[in-house]
Residue frames relative to the residue before (quaternion, step in Angstrom):
aa qw qx qy qz dx dy dz
M 1.0000 0.0000 0.0000 0.0000 0.00 0.00 0.00
E 0.2719 -0.7779 0.5542 0.1177 3.55 -1.01 0.90
L 0.0491 -0.7716 0.6342 0.0030 3.56 -0.96 0.97
V 0.1194 -0.8120 0.5710 0.0175 3.56 -0.81 1.05
P 0.1727 -0.7969 0.5720 0.0893 3.61 -0.32 1.22
S 0.1728 -0.7478 0.6281 0.1285 3.54 -1.34 0.21
L 0.6880 -0.4470 0.3386 0.4606 3.57 -1.24 -0.04
S 0.7142 0.4301 -0.2593 0.4875 3.60 1.11 -0.56
H 0.7701 0.2010 -0.1273 0.5919 3.63 1.23 -0.31
C 0.2728 -0.7845 0.5391 0.1396 3.56 -0.30 1.27
I 0.7184 -0.4583 0.3079 0.4232 3.57 -1.28 0.27
E 0.6366 0.5244 -0.3402 0.4517 3.60 0.99 -0.72
T 0.6567 0.5041 -0.3045 0.4712 3.59 0.93 -0.88
V 0.6480 0.5130 -0.3137 0.4674 3.58 0.94 -0.88
A 0.6624 0.5016 -0.3056 0.4650 3.60 0.95 -0.86
K 0.6523 0.5078 -0.3151 0.4662 3.61 0.96 -0.83
E 0.6533 0.5069 -0.3160 0.4652 3.58 0.94 -0.86
A 0.6489 0.5083 -0.3142 0.4709 3.58 0.96 -0.85
Y 0.6329 0.5379 -0.3253 0.4521 3.58 0.98 -0.87
W 0.7216 0.4420 -0.2638 0.4629 3.60 0.74 -1.01
N 0.6053 0.5409 -0.3583 0.4612 3.61 1.07 -0.62
L 0.6848 0.4667 -0.2810 0.4840 3.58 0.93 -0.88
A 0.6344 0.5266 -0.3336 0.4571 3.59 1.00 -0.78
N 0.6524 0.5011 -0.3144 0.4737 3.60 0.98 -0.81
K 0.6327 0.5249 -0.3232 0.4688 3.57 0.99 -0.82
Y 0.6372 0.5346 -0.3080 0.4619 3.56 1.02 -0.89
M 0.7062 0.4678 -0.2591 0.4640 3.56 0.93 -0.93
E 0.6390 0.5433 -0.3225 0.4387 3.60 1.19 -0.45
G 0.7800 -0.3877 0.1785 0.4577 3.54 1.13 0.43
E 0.6285 0.5157 -0.3590 0.4583 3.55 1.20 -0.02
A 0.2033 0.8398 -0.4804 0.1505 3.56 1.21 0.61
G 0.6585 0.5084 -0.3176 0.4550 3.60 1.14 -0.43
D 0.5151 0.6572 -0.4006 0.3773 3.57 1.29 -0.09
K 0.2911 -0.7965 0.5074 0.1528 3.59 -0.27 1.26
E 0.6211 0.5393 -0.3490 0.4489 3.60 1.04 -0.68
L 0.6432 0.5145 -0.3082 0.4760 3.56 1.01 -0.86
A 0.6480 0.5125 -0.3107 0.4700 3.59 0.95 -0.85
G 0.6455 0.5234 -0.3119 0.4606 3.58 1.03 -0.77
Q 0.6432 0.5104 -0.3170 0.4747 3.58 1.04 -0.78
I 0.6268 0.5283 -0.3295 0.4685 3.58 1.03 -0.78
E 0.6641 0.5016 -0.3023 0.4648 3.59 0.91 -0.88
L 0.6291 0.5311 -0.3286 0.4628 3.57 1.03 -0.79
L 0.6826 0.4764 -0.2854 0.4750 3.59 0.87 -0.91
K 0.6170 0.5419 -0.3426 0.4564 3.58 1.01 -0.77
A 0.6678 0.4883 -0.2958 0.4776 3.58 0.90 -0.92
F 0.6309 0.5349 -0.3265 0.4574 3.59 0.99 -0.84
L 0.6841 0.4871 -0.2831 0.4632 3.58 0.89 -0.94
E 0.6965 0.4806 -0.2731 0.4575 3.59 1.02 -0.73
R 0.7972 0.3914 -0.1583 0.4315 3.58 0.95 -0.84
M 0.6581 0.5627 -0.3216 0.3832 3.59 1.07 -0.59
D 0.3959 -0.6554 0.5923 0.2507 3.52 -1.28 0.56
F 0.2070 -0.8395 0.4909 0.1067 3.57 0.08 1.29
R 0.5499 0.5798 -0.4068 0.4426 3.59 1.12 -0.42
K 0.6634 0.4949 -0.2878 0.4819 3.58 0.98 -0.90
L 0.6752 0.4984 -0.3016 0.4525 3.59 0.87 -0.92
R 0.6301 0.5179 -0.3302 0.4751 3.59 1.03 -0.78
S 0.6475 0.5243 -0.3118 0.4568 3.56 0.93 -0.91
E 0.6657 0.5073 -0.2965 0.4599 3.58 0.94 -0.90
S 0.7607 0.4139 -0.2173 0.4504 3.58 0.85 -0.93
E 0.6421 0.5738 -0.3425 0.3758 3.61 0.92 -0.81
K 0.6079 0.5558 -0.3750 0.4255 3.60 1.01 -0.63
Y 0.6736 0.4590 -0.2942 0.4990 3.61 1.10 -0.60
L 0.6281 0.5413 -0.3355 0.4471 3.58 1.01 -0.79
I 0.6276 0.5398 -0.3273 0.4557 3.59 1.02 -0.79
Q 0.6699 0.4843 -0.2817 0.4871 3.58 1.15 -0.66
G 0.5544 -0.6325 0.3789 0.3860 3.59 1.29 -0.01
K 0.4886 0.6623 -0.4327 0.3679 3.57 1.24 0.26
T 0.4461 -0.6525 0.5414 0.2866 3.54 -1.29 0.40
V 0.1193 -0.7807 0.6121 0.0401 3.55 -0.94 0.95
K 0.0348 -0.7791 0.6259 0.0002 3.55 -0.95 0.95
F 0.1971 -0.7386 0.6320 0.1273 3.53 -1.03 0.85
M 0.1569 -0.7560 0.6312 0.0738 3.54 -0.78 1.06
I 0.0514 -0.8073 0.5879 0.0063 3.60 -0.48 1.18
Y 0.0959 0.7959 -0.5819 0.1366 3.54 -1.00 0.89
W 0.4770 -0.6123 0.5370 0.3306 3.51 -1.35 0.22
Q 0.0896 -0.7408 0.6632 0.0583 3.53 -1.03 0.85
G 0.7554 -0.1255 0.0157 0.6429 3.51 0.16 1.36
D 0.7717 -0.2676 0.2365 0.5262 3.58 -0.70 -1.11
N 0.6216 0.5652 -0.3272 0.4326 3.58 1.28 -0.04
L 0.4254 -0.6668 0.5562 0.2550 3.53 -1.07 0.83
S 0.0296 0.8023 -0.5944 0.0461 3.55 -0.90 0.90
Y 0.0775 -0.7844 0.6117 0.0678 3.56 -1.27 0.28
D 0.1750 -0.7179 0.6592 0.1392 3.50 -1.37 0.41
M 0.2241 -0.7404 0.6142 0.1560 3.56 -1.05 0.75
V 0.1094 -0.7953 0.5961 0.0133 3.56 -0.69 1.16
V 0.1198 -0.7920 0.5979 0.0280 3.57 -0.81 1.06
S 0.0606 0.7979 -0.5980 0.0462 3.55 -0.93 0.91
């Protein structure tokens, strides 16, 4: 899953918005969608486990330079992982 923060929306805010958007979609009748449920679980784990102060610090220095930052979050086995891509 890809999350793209900006100077006005930090990675934590972007993750929370994505989580609630998916949760609302799930509750609106797509509750049988296993892929959607998996994305919700991934975001929930990301929100619970990440050190957002560290992630903001890592990403904001690039955002200030006008670069695009993307966080790719995923499961690596049973472990939550992420890659930060700067372009």
